[in-house]
CHARMM internal coordinates of N, CA and C (Angstrom, degrees):
IC EDIT
DIST 1 N 1 CA 1.4010
DIST 1 CA 1 C 1.5579
ANGL 1 N 1 CA 1 C 115.98
DIST 1 C 2 N 1.3919
ANGL 1 CA 1 C 2 N 109.36
DIHE 1 N 1 CA 1 C 2 N -45.72
DIST 2 N 2 CA 1.4856
ANGL 1 C 2 N 2 CA 115.89
DIHE 1 CA 1 C 2 N 2 CA 175.41
DIST 2 CA 2 C 1.5197
ANGL 2 N 2 CA 2 C 115.27
DIHE 1 C 2 N 2 CA 2 C -62.38
DIST 2 C 3 N 1.3617
ANGL 2 CA 2 C 3 N 111.86
DIHE 2 N 2 CA 2 C 3 N -43.00
DIST 3 N 3 CA 1.4613
ANGL 2 C 3 N 3 CA 121.55
DIHE 2 CA 2 C 3 N 3 CA -179.80
DIST 3 CA 3 C 1.5478
ANGL 3 N 3 CA 3 C 107.68
DIHE 2 C 3 N 3 CA 3 C -58.61
DIST 3 C 4 N 1.2804
ANGL 3 CA 3 C 4 N 117.79
DIHE 3 N 3 CA 3 C 4 N -45.87
DIST 4 N 4 CA 1.4745
ANGL 3 C 4 N 4 CA 120.68
DIHE 3 CA 3 C 4 N 4 CA -179.66
DIST 4 CA 4 C 1.4996
ANGL 4 N 4 CA 4 C 110.50
DIHE 3 C 4 N 4 CA 4 C -64.57
DIST 4 C 5 N 1.3245
ANGL 4 CA 4 C 5 N 119.22
DIHE 4 N 4 CA 4 C 5 N -40.17
DIST 5 N 5 CA 1.5000
ANGL 4 C 5 N 5 CA 118.81
DIHE 4 CA 4 C 5 N 5 CA 177.07
DIST 5 CA 5 C 1.4977
ANGL 5 N 5 CA 5 C 112.76
DIHE 4 C 5 N 5 CA 5 C -59.90
DIST 5 C 6 N 1.3163
ANGL 5 CA 5 C 6 N 115.87
DIHE 5 N 5 CA 5 C 6 N -44.73
DIST 6 N 6 CA 1.4827
ANGL 5 C 6 N 6 CA 120.79
DIHE 5 CA 5 C 6 N 6 CA 179.20
DIST 6 CA 6 C 1.4965
ANGL 6 N 6 CA 6 C 110.37
DIHE 5 C 6 N 6 CA 6 C -66.34
DIST 6 C 7 N 1.2702
ANGL 6 CA 6 C 7 N 118.89
DIHE 6 N 6 CA 6 C 7 N -34.41
DIST 7 N 7 CA 1.4871
ANGL 6 C 7 N 7 CA 121.93
DIHE 6 CA 6 C 7 N 7 CA 178.81
DIST 7 CA 7 C 1.5311
ANGL 7 N 7 CA 7 C 109.01
DIHE 6 C 7 N 7 CA 7 C -65.45
DIST 7 C 8 N 1.2852
ANGL 7 CA 7 C 8 N 117.52
DIHE 7 N 7 CA 7 C 8 N -44.89
DIST 8 N 8 CA 1.4810
ANGL 7 C 8 N 8 CA 124.01
DIHE 7 CA 7 C 8 N 8 CA 178.42
DIST 8 CA 8 C 1.5845
ANGL 8 N 8 CA 8 C 108.63
DIHE 7 C 8 N 8 CA 8 C -63.56
DIST 8 C 9 N 1.3262
ANGL 8 CA 8 C 9 N 114.33
DIHE 8 N 8 CA 8 C 9 N -46.37
DIST 9 N 9 CA 1.4349
ANGL 8 C 9 N 9 CA 119.67
DIHE 8 CA 8 C 9 N 9 CA 177.45
DIST 9 CA 9 C 1.5112
ANGL 9 N 9 CA 9 C 112.92
DIHE 8 C 9 N 9 CA 9 C -56.41
DIST 9 C 10 N 1.3091
ANGL 9 CA 9 C 10 N 116.53
DIHE 9 N 9 CA 9 C 10 N -48.95
DIST 10 N 10 CA 1.4161
ANGL 9 C 10 N 10 CA 123.37
DIHE 9 CA 9 C 10 N 10 CA -178.20
DIST 10 CA 10 C 1.6101
ANGL 10 N 10 CA 10 C 109.49
DIHE 9 C 10 N 10 CA 10 C -64.06
DIST 10 C 11 N 1.2434
ANGL 10 CA 10 C 11 N 117.09
DIHE 10 N 10 CA 10 C 11 N -40.05
DIST 11 N 11 CA 1.4797
ANGL 10 C 11 N 11 CA 122.30
DIHE 10 CA 10 C 11 N 11 CA 175.02
DIST 11 CA 11 C 1.5178
ANGL 11 N 11 CA 11 C 110.99
DIHE 10 C 11 N 11 CA 11 C -57.99
DIST 11 C 12 N 1.3880
ANGL 11 CA 11 C 12 N 114.58
DIHE 11 N 11 CA 11 C 12 N -49.25
DIST 12 N 12 CA 1.4430
ANGL 11 C 12 N 12 CA 117.81
DIHE 11 CA 11 C 12 N 12 CA 179.54
DIST 12 CA 12 C 1.4798
ANGL 12 N 12 CA 12 C 113.98
DIHE 11 C 12 N 12 CA 12 C -64.53
DIST 12 C 13 N 1.3658
ANGL 12 CA 12 C 13 N 116.09
DIHE 12 N 12 CA 12 C 13 N -37.12
DIST 13 N 13 CA 1.4907
ANGL 12 C 13 N 13 CA 119.69
DIHE 12 CA 12 C 13 N 13 CA 176.52
DIST 13 CA 13 C 1.5098
ANGL 13 N 13 CA 13 C 109.71
DIHE 12 C 13 N 13 CA 13 C -61.71
DIST 13 C 14 N 1.2990
ANGL 13 CA 13 C 14 N 119.22
DIHE 13 N 13 CA 13 C 14 N -44.64
DIST 14 N 14 CA 1.4823
ANGL 13 C 14 N 14 CA 120.87
DIHE 13 CA 13 C 14 N 14 CA -178.13
DIST 14 CA 14 C 1.5402
ANGL 14 N 14 CA 14 C 109.67
DIHE 13 C 14 N 14 CA 14 C -67.43
DIST 14 C 15 N 1.3255
ANGL 14 CA 14 C 15 N 116.76
DIHE 14 N 14 CA 14 C 15 N -37.08
DIST 15 N 15 CA 1.4458
ANGL 14 C 15 N 15 CA 120.28
DIHE 14 CA 14 C 15 N 15 CA 178.91
DIST 15 CA 15 C 1.5484
ANGL 15 N 15 CA 15 C 109.90
DIHE 14 C 15 N 15 CA 15 C -63.29
DIST 15 C 16 N 1.3106
ANGL 15 CA 15 C 16 N 118.98
DIHE 15 N 15 CA 15 C 16 N -45.19
DIST 16 N 16 CA 1.4190
ANGL 15 C 16 N 16 CA 122.86
DIHE 15 CA 15 C 16 N 16 CA -177.61
DIST 16 CA 16 C 1.5374
ANGL 16 N 16 CA 16 C 112.63
DIHE 15 C 16 N 16 CA 16 C -66.59
DIST 16 C 17 N 1.3926
ANGL 16 CA 16 C 17 N 116.50
DIHE 16 N 16 CA 16 C 17 N -34.32
DIST 17 N 17 CA 1.3961
ANGL 16 C 17 N 17 CA 118.93
DIHE 16 CA 16 C 17 N 17 CA -176.68
DIST 17 CA 17 C 1.4823
ANGL 17 N 17 CA 17 C 112.93
DIHE 16 C 17 N 17 CA 17 C -96.03
DIST 17 C 18 N 1.3350
ANGL 17 CA 17 C 18 N 119.71
DIHE 17 N 17 CA 17 C 18 N 3.29
DIST 18 N 18 CA 1.4357
ANGL 17 C 18 N 18 CA 123.30
DIHE 17 CA 17 C 18 N 18 CA 179.32
DIST 18 CA 18 C 1.5133
ANGL 18 N 18 CA 18 C 113.53
DIHE 17 C 18 N 18 CA 18 C 71.25
DIST 18 C 19 N 1.3058
ANGL 18 CA 18 C 19 N 116.54
DIHE 18 N 18 CA 18 C 19 N 26.12
DIST 19 N 19 CA 1.4472
ANGL 18 C 19 N 19 CA 120.03
DIHE 18 CA 18 C 19 N 19 CA 178.64
DIST 19 CA 19 C 1.5479
ANGL 19 N 19 CA 19 C 112.70
DIHE 18 C 19 N 19 CA 19 C 78.78
DIST 19 C 20 N 1.3081
ANGL 19 CA 19 C 20 N 120.03
DIHE 19 N 19 CA 19 C 20 N 3.95
DIST 20 N 20 CA 1.4003
ANGL 19 C 20 N 20 CA 122.98
DIHE 19 CA 19 C 20 N 20 CA -178.92
DIST 20 CA 20 C 1.5718
ANGL 20 N 20 CA 20 C 107.26
DIHE 19 C 20 N 20 CA 20 C -110.21
DIST 20 C 21 N 1.3627
ANGL 20 CA 20 C 21 N 114.19
DIHE 20 N 20 CA 20 C 21 N 154.83
DIST 21 N 21 CA 1.4490
ANGL 20 C 21 N 21 CA 116.29
DIHE 20 CA 20 C 21 N 21 CA 174.99
DIST 21 CA 21 C 1.4887
ANGL 21 N 21 CA 21 C 111.85
DIHE 20 C 21 N 21 CA 21 C -81.55
DIST 21 C 22 N 1.2785
ANGL 21 CA 21 C 22 N 118.21
DIHE 21 N 21 CA 21 C 22 N -177.83
DIST 22 N 22 CA 1.4341
ANGL 21 C 22 N 22 CA 119.55
DIHE 21 CA 21 C 22 N 22 CA -178.15
DIST 22 CA 22 C 1.5454
ANGL 22 N 22 CA 22 C 113.58
DIHE 21 C 22 N 22 CA 22 C -74.21
DIST 22 C 23 N 1.3195
ANGL 22 CA 22 C 23 N 119.49
DIHE 22 N 22 CA 22 C 23 N -18.84
DIST 23 N 23 CA 1.4384
ANGL 22 C 23 N 23 CA 120.24
DIHE 22 CA 22 C 23 N 23 CA 179.71
DIST 23 CA 23 C 1.4625
ANGL 23 N 23 CA 23 C 109.59
DIHE 22 C 23 N 23 CA 23 C -89.57
DIST 23 C 24 N 1.3156
ANGL 23 CA 23 C 24 N 118.27
DIHE 23 N 23 CA 23 C 24 N 119.99
DIST 24 N 24 CA 1.4506
ANGL 23 C 24 N 24 CA 128.33
DIHE 23 CA 23 C 24 N 24 CA -179.80
DIST 24 CA 24 C 1.5138
ANGL 24 N 24 CA 24 C 112.02
DIHE 23 C 24 N 24 CA 24 C -116.72
DIST 24 C 25 N 1.3158
ANGL 24 CA 24 C 25 N 119.58
DIHE 24 N 24 CA 24 C 25 N 87.25
DIST 25 N 25 CA 1.4763
ANGL 24 C 25 N 25 CA 120.87
DIHE 24 CA 24 C 25 N 25 CA -169.56
DIST 25 CA 25 C 1.5462
ANGL 25 N 25 CA 25 C 109.98
DIHE 24 C 25 N 25 CA 25 C -63.44
DIST 25 C 26 N 1.3373
ANGL 25 CA 25 C 26 N 120.84
DIHE 25 N 25 CA 25 C 26 N -27.24
DIST 26 N 26 CA 1.4039
ANGL 25 C 26 N 26 CA 123.45
DIHE 25 CA 25 C 26 N 26 CA -179.05
DIST 26 CA 26 C 1.4704
ANGL 26 N 26 CA 26 C 112.29
DIHE 25 C 26 N 26 CA 26 C -61.31
DIST 26 C 27 N 1.3886
ANGL 26 CA 26 C 27 N 115.18
DIHE 26 N 26 CA 26 C 27 N -23.16
DIST 27 N 27 CA 1.4952
ANGL 26 C 27 N 27 CA 118.11
DIHE 26 CA 26 C 27 N 27 CA -179.23
DIST 27 CA 27 C 1.5683
ANGL 27 N 27 CA 27 C 111.05
DIHE 26 C 27 N 27 CA 27 C -82.17
DIST 27 C 28 N 1.3326
ANGL 27 CA 27 C 28 N 115.47
DIHE 27 N 27 CA 27 C 28 N -8.75
DIST 28 N 28 CA 1.4657
ANGL 27 C 28 N 28 CA 120.39
DIHE 27 CA 27 C 28 N 28 CA -178.39
DIST 28 CA 28 C 1.4482
ANGL 28 N 28 CA 28 C 115.14
DIHE 27 C 28 N 28 CA 28 C -109.93
DIST 28 C 29 N 1.3087
ANGL 28 CA 28 C 29 N 118.89
DIHE 28 N 28 CA 28 C 29 N -10.64
DIST 29 N 29 CA 1.4403
ANGL 28 C 29 N 29 CA 118.36
DIHE 28 CA 28 C 29 N 29 CA 179.79
DIST 29 CA 29 C 1.4959
ANGL 29 N 29 CA 29 C 113.40
DIHE 28 C 29 N 29 CA 29 C -67.48
DIST 29 C 30 N 1.3404
ANGL 29 CA 29 C 30 N 115.48
DIHE 29 N 29 CA 29 C 30 N 146.89
DIST 30 N 30 CA 1.4536
ANGL 29 C 30 N 30 CA 119.04
DIHE 29 CA 29 C 30 N 30 CA 177.81
DIST 30 CA 30 C 1.5533
ANGL 30 N 30 CA 30 C 108.45
DIHE 29 C 30 N 30 CA 30 C -73.58
DIST 30 C 31 N 1.3330
ANGL 30 CA 30 C 31 N 113.65
DIHE 30 N 30 CA 30 C 31 N 140.20
DIST 31 N 31 CA 1.4818
ANGL 30 C 31 N 31 CA 119.35
DIHE 30 CA 30 C 31 N 31 CA -174.06
DIST 31 CA 31 C 1.4451
ANGL 31 N 31 CA 31 C 112.62
DIHE 30 C 31 N 31 CA 31 C -103.93
DIST 31 C 32 N 1.3186
ANGL 31 CA 31 C 32 N 118.47
DIHE 31 N 31 CA 31 C 32 N 20.61
DIST 32 N 32 CA 1.5135
ANGL 31 C 32 N 32 CA 118.50
DIHE 31 CA 31 C 32 N 32 CA 177.35
DIST 32 CA 32 C 1.5294
ANGL 32 N 32 CA 32 C 105.50
DIHE 31 C 32 N 32 CA 32 C 145.49
DIST 32 C 33 N 1.3410
ANGL 32 CA 32 C 33 N 113.12
DIHE 32 N 32 CA 32 C 33 N 176.44
DIST 33 N 33 CA 1.4812
ANGL 32 C 33 N 33 CA 116.08
DIHE 32 CA 32 C 33 N 33 CA 179.90
DIST 33 CA 33 C 1.4879
ANGL 33 N 33 CA 33 C 113.20
DIHE 32 C 33 N 33 CA 33 C -65.83
DIST 33 C 34 N 1.3081
ANGL 33 CA 33 C 34 N 115.16
DIHE 33 N 33 CA 33 C 34 N 144.22
DIST 34 N 34 CA 1.4406
ANGL 33 C 34 N 34 CA 121.22
DIHE 33 CA 33 C 34 N 34 CA 178.14
DIST 34 CA 34 C 1.4435
ANGL 34 N 34 CA 34 C 118.02
DIHE 33 C 34 N 34 CA 34 C -90.78
DIST 34 C 35 N 1.3417
ANGL 34 CA 34 C 35 N 120.37
DIHE 34 N 34 CA 34 C 35 N -174.29
DIST 35 N 35 CA 1.4660
ANGL 34 C 35 N 35 CA 120.13
DIHE 34 CA 34 C 35 N 35 CA 179.85
DIST 35 CA 35 C 1.5307
ANGL 35 N 35 CA 35 C 114.80
DIHE 34 C 35 N 35 CA 35 C -62.13
DIST 35 C 36 N 1.2878
ANGL 35 CA 35 C 36 N 118.38
DIHE 35 N 35 CA 35 C 36 N -34.93
DIST 36 N 36 CA 1.4785
ANGL 35 C 36 N 36 CA 119.81
DIHE 35 CA 35 C 36 N 36 CA 179.68
DIST 36 CA 36 C 1.5348
ANGL 36 N 36 CA 36 C 111.46
DIHE 35 C 36 N 36 CA 36 C -65.35
DIST 36 C 37 N 1.3011
ANGL 36 CA 36 C 37 N 115.26
DIHE 36 N 36 CA 36 C 37 N -38.42
DIST 37 N 37 CA 1.4574
ANGL 36 C 37 N 37 CA 122.61
DIHE 36 CA 36 C 37 N 37 CA 179.70
DIST 37 CA 37 C 1.5715
ANGL 37 N 37 CA 37 C 106.98
DIHE 36 C 37 N 37 CA 37 C -64.92
DIST 37 C 38 N 1.3488
ANGL 37 CA 37 C 38 N 116.25
DIHE 37 N 37 CA 37 C 38 N -49.15
DIST 38 N 38 CA 1.4527
ANGL 37 C 38 N 38 CA 121.13
DIHE 37 CA 37 C 38 N 38 CA 179.21
DIST 38 CA 38 C 1.5444
ANGL 38 N 38 CA 38 C 112.72
DIHE 37 C 38 N 38 CA 38 C -61.02
DIST 38 C 39 N 1.3182
ANGL 38 CA 38 C 39 N 116.03
DIHE 38 N 38 CA 38 C 39 N -36.37
DIST 39 N 39 CA 1.4557
ANGL 38 C 39 N 39 CA 118.78
DIHE 38 CA 38 C 39 N 39 CA 176.81
DIST 39 CA 39 C 1.5431
ANGL 39 N 39 CA 39 C 113.57
DIHE 38 C 39 N 39 CA 39 C -62.02
DIST 39 C 40 N 1.3472
ANGL 39 CA 39 C 40 N 110.80
DIHE 39 N 39 CA 39 C 40 N -40.72
DIST 40 N 40 CA 1.5183
ANGL 39 C 40 N 40 CA 116.02
DIHE 39 CA 39 C 40 N 40 CA -173.97
DIST 40 CA 40 C 1.5297
ANGL 40 N 40 CA 40 C 111.06
DIHE 39 C 40 N 40 CA 40 C -87.31
DIST 40 C 41 N 1.3724
ANGL 40 CA 40 C 41 N 118.98
DIHE 40 N 40 CA 40 C 41 N -38.63
DIST 41 N 41 CA 1.4505
ANGL 40 C 41 N 41 CA 119.95
DIHE 40 CA 40 C 41 N 41 CA -170.85
DIST 41 CA 41 C 1.5352
ANGL 41 N 41 CA 41 C 110.66
DIHE 40 C 41 N 41 CA 41 C -123.70
DIST 41 C 42 N 1.2838
ANGL 41 CA 41 C 42 N 120.12
DIHE 41 N 41 CA 41 C 42 N 7.94
DIST 42 N 42 CA 1.4019
ANGL 41 C 42 N 42 CA 120.87
DIHE 41 CA 41 C 42 N 42 CA -177.22
DIST 42 CA 42 C 1.5015
ANGL 42 N 42 CA 42 C 118.10
DIHE 41 C 42 N 42 CA 42 C -57.33
DIST 42 C 43 N 1.3589
ANGL 42 CA 42 C 43 N 113.58
DIHE 42 N 42 CA 42 C 43 N -32.47
DIST 43 N 43 CA 1.4794
ANGL 42 C 43 N 43 CA 119.96
DIHE 42 CA 42 C 43 N 43 CA 177.88
DIST 43 CA 43 C 1.5295
ANGL 43 N 43 CA 43 C 111.96
DIHE 42 C 43 N 43 CA 43 C -67.62
DIST 43 C 44 N 1.3541
ANGL 43 CA 43 C 44 N 118.98
DIHE 43 N 43 CA 43 C 44 N -19.65
DIST 44 N 44 CA 1.4228
ANGL 43 C 44 N 44 CA 122.65
DIHE 43 CA 43 C 44 N 44 CA -178.57
DIST 44 CA 44 C 1.5813
ANGL 44 N 44 CA 44 C 112.68
DIHE 43 C 44 N 44 CA 44 C -89.05
DIST 44 C 45 N 1.3490
ANGL 44 CA 44 C 45 N 113.97
DIHE 44 N 44 CA 44 C 45 N -23.07
DIST 45 N 45 CA 1.4508
ANGL 44 C 45 N 45 CA 118.96
DIHE 44 CA 44 C 45 N 45 CA -178.96
DIST 45 CA 45 C 1.5251
ANGL 45 N 45 CA 45 C 111.86
DIHE 44 C 45 N 45 CA 45 C -70.78
DIST 45 C 46 N 1.3380
ANGL 45 CA 45 C 46 N 116.33
DIHE 45 N 45 CA 45 C 46 N 136.61
DIST 46 N 46 CA 1.5215
ANGL 45 C 46 N 46 CA 119.55
DIHE 45 CA 45 C 46 N 46 CA -178.69
DIST 46 CA 46 C 1.4939
ANGL 46 N 46 CA 46 C 107.28
DIHE 45 C 46 N 46 CA 46 C -68.93
DIST 46 C 47 N 1.2921
ANGL 46 CA 46 C 47 N 117.48
DIHE 46 N 46 CA 46 C 47 N 141.76
DIST 47 N 47 CA 1.4659
ANGL 46 C 47 N 47 CA 124.20
DIHE 46 CA 46 C 47 N 47 CA 175.39
DIST 47 CA 47 C 1.5135
ANGL 47 N 47 CA 47 C 109.60
DIHE 46 C 47 N 47 CA 47 C -81.52
DIST 47 C 48 N 1.2770
ANGL 47 CA 47 C 48 N 114.29
DIHE 47 N 47 CA 47 C 48 N 129.30
DIST 48 N 48 CA 1.5180
ANGL 47 C 48 N 48 CA 117.46
DIHE 47 CA 47 C 48 N 48 CA -179.58
DIST 48 CA 48 C 1.5392
ANGL 48 N 48 CA 48 C 106.84
DIHE 47 C 48 N 48 CA 48 C -76.98
DIST 48 C 49 N 1.3099
ANGL 48 CA 48 C 49 N 113.08
DIHE 48 N 48 CA 48 C 49 N 138.61
DIST 49 N 49 CA 1.4542
ANGL 48 C 49 N 49 CA 116.97
DIHE 48 CA 48 C 49 N 49 CA 175.53
DIST 49 CA 49 C 1.5303
ANGL 49 N 49 CA 49 C 108.46
DIHE 48 C 49 N 49 CA 49 C -80.90
DIST 49 C 50 N 1.3535
ANGL 49 CA 49 C 50 N 116.36
DIHE 49 N 49 CA 49 C 50 N 144.86
DIST 50 N 50 CA 1.4195
ANGL 49 C 50 N 50 CA 119.23
DIHE 49 CA 49 C 50 N 50 CA -178.00
DIST 50 CA 50 C 1.5730
ANGL 50 N 50 CA 50 C 110.71
DIHE 49 C 50 N 50 CA 50 C -65.84
DIST 50 C 51 N 1.2678
ANGL 50 CA 50 C 51 N 116.56
DIHE 50 N 50 CA 50 C 51 N 146.13
DIST 51 N 51 CA 1.4363
ANGL 50 C 51 N 51 CA 121.04
DIHE 50 CA 50 C 51 N 51 CA -178.40
DIST 51 CA 51 C 1.4826
ANGL 51 N 51 CA 51 C 111.44
DIHE 50 C 51 N 51 CA 51 C -63.65
DIST 51 C 52 N 1.3570
ANGL 51 CA 51 C 52 N 122.55
DIHE 51 N 51 CA 51 C 52 N 139.95
DIST 52 N 52 CA 1.4265
ANGL 51 C 52 N 52 CA 121.85
DIHE 51 CA 51 C 52 N 52 CA -179.85
DIST 52 CA 52 C 1.4995
ANGL 52 N 52 CA 52 C 108.71
DIHE 51 C 52 N 52 CA 52 C -66.37
DIST 52 C 53 N 1.3582
ANGL 52 CA 52 C 53 N 114.47
DIHE 52 N 52 CA 52 C 53 N 142.90
DIST 53 N 53 CA 1.4719
ANGL 52 C 53 N 53 CA 118.59
DIHE 52 CA 52 C 53 N 53 CA 176.12
DIST 53 CA 53 C 1.4377
ANGL 53 N 53 CA 53 C 113.34
DIHE 52 C 53 N 53 CA 53 C -83.66
DIST 53 C 54 N 1.2933
ANGL 53 CA 53 C 54 N 118.49
DIHE 53 N 53 CA 53 C 54 N 138.07
DIST 54 N 54 CA 1.3889
ANGL 53 C 54 N 54 CA 125.36
DIHE 53 CA 53 C 54 N 54 CA -177.62
DIST 54 CA 54 C 1.4970
ANGL 54 N 54 CA 54 C 111.11
DIHE 53 C 54 N 54 CA 54 C -104.97
DIST 54 C 55 N 1.2818
ANGL 54 CA 54 C 55 N 118.76
DIHE 54 N 54 CA 54 C 55 N 121.95
DIST 55 N 55 CA 1.5033
ANGL 54 C 55 N 55 CA 118.07
DIHE 54 CA 54 C 55 N 55 CA -178.21
DIST 55 CA 55 C 1.5131
ANGL 55 N 55 CA 55 C 107.00
DIHE 54 C 55 N 55 CA 55 C -83.24
DIST 55 C 56 N 1.3014
ANGL 55 CA 55 C 56 N 112.43
DIHE 55 N 55 CA 55 C 56 N 134.41
DIST 56 N 56 CA 1.4530
ANGL 55 C 56 N 56 CA 121.92
DIHE 55 CA 55 C 56 N 56 CA 179.71
DIST 56 CA 56 C 1.5320
ANGL 56 N 56 CA 56 C 111.02
DIHE 55 C 56 N 56 CA 56 C -97.37
DIST 56 C 57 N 1.2811
ANGL 56 CA 56 C 57 N 115.74
DIHE 56 N 56 CA 56 C 57 N 140.81
DIST 57 N 57 CA 1.4951
ANGL 56 C 57 N 57 CA 115.85
DIHE 56 CA 56 C 57 N 57 CA 175.84
DIST 57 CA 57 C 1.4729
ANGL 57 N 57 CA 57 C 109.76
DIHE 56 C 57 N 57 CA 57 C -78.21
DIST 57 C 58 N 1.3475
ANGL 57 CA 57 C 58 N 113.65
DIHE 57 N 57 CA 57 C 58 N 136.66
DIST 58 N 58 CA 1.4693
ANGL 57 C 58 N 58 CA 119.30
DIHE 57 CA 57 C 58 N 58 CA -176.27
DIST 58 CA 58 C 1.4431
ANGL 58 N 58 CA 58 C 110.88
DIHE 57 C 58 N 58 CA 58 C -87.22
END
COOR INIT
IC SEED 1 N 1 CA 1 C
IC BUILD
């Protein structure tokens, strides 16, 4: 009886969390150079050219 309860509880827990645990490392990864990097090395980074504008037919 107790084993069945915990089995159902574990199934509900996995369903609510989408099969993942509470730790999501992808939410904590750095997504690019920060302000200190730009202050120190920003002049070395290539400047991105603006994307070409596409004229749409009206």
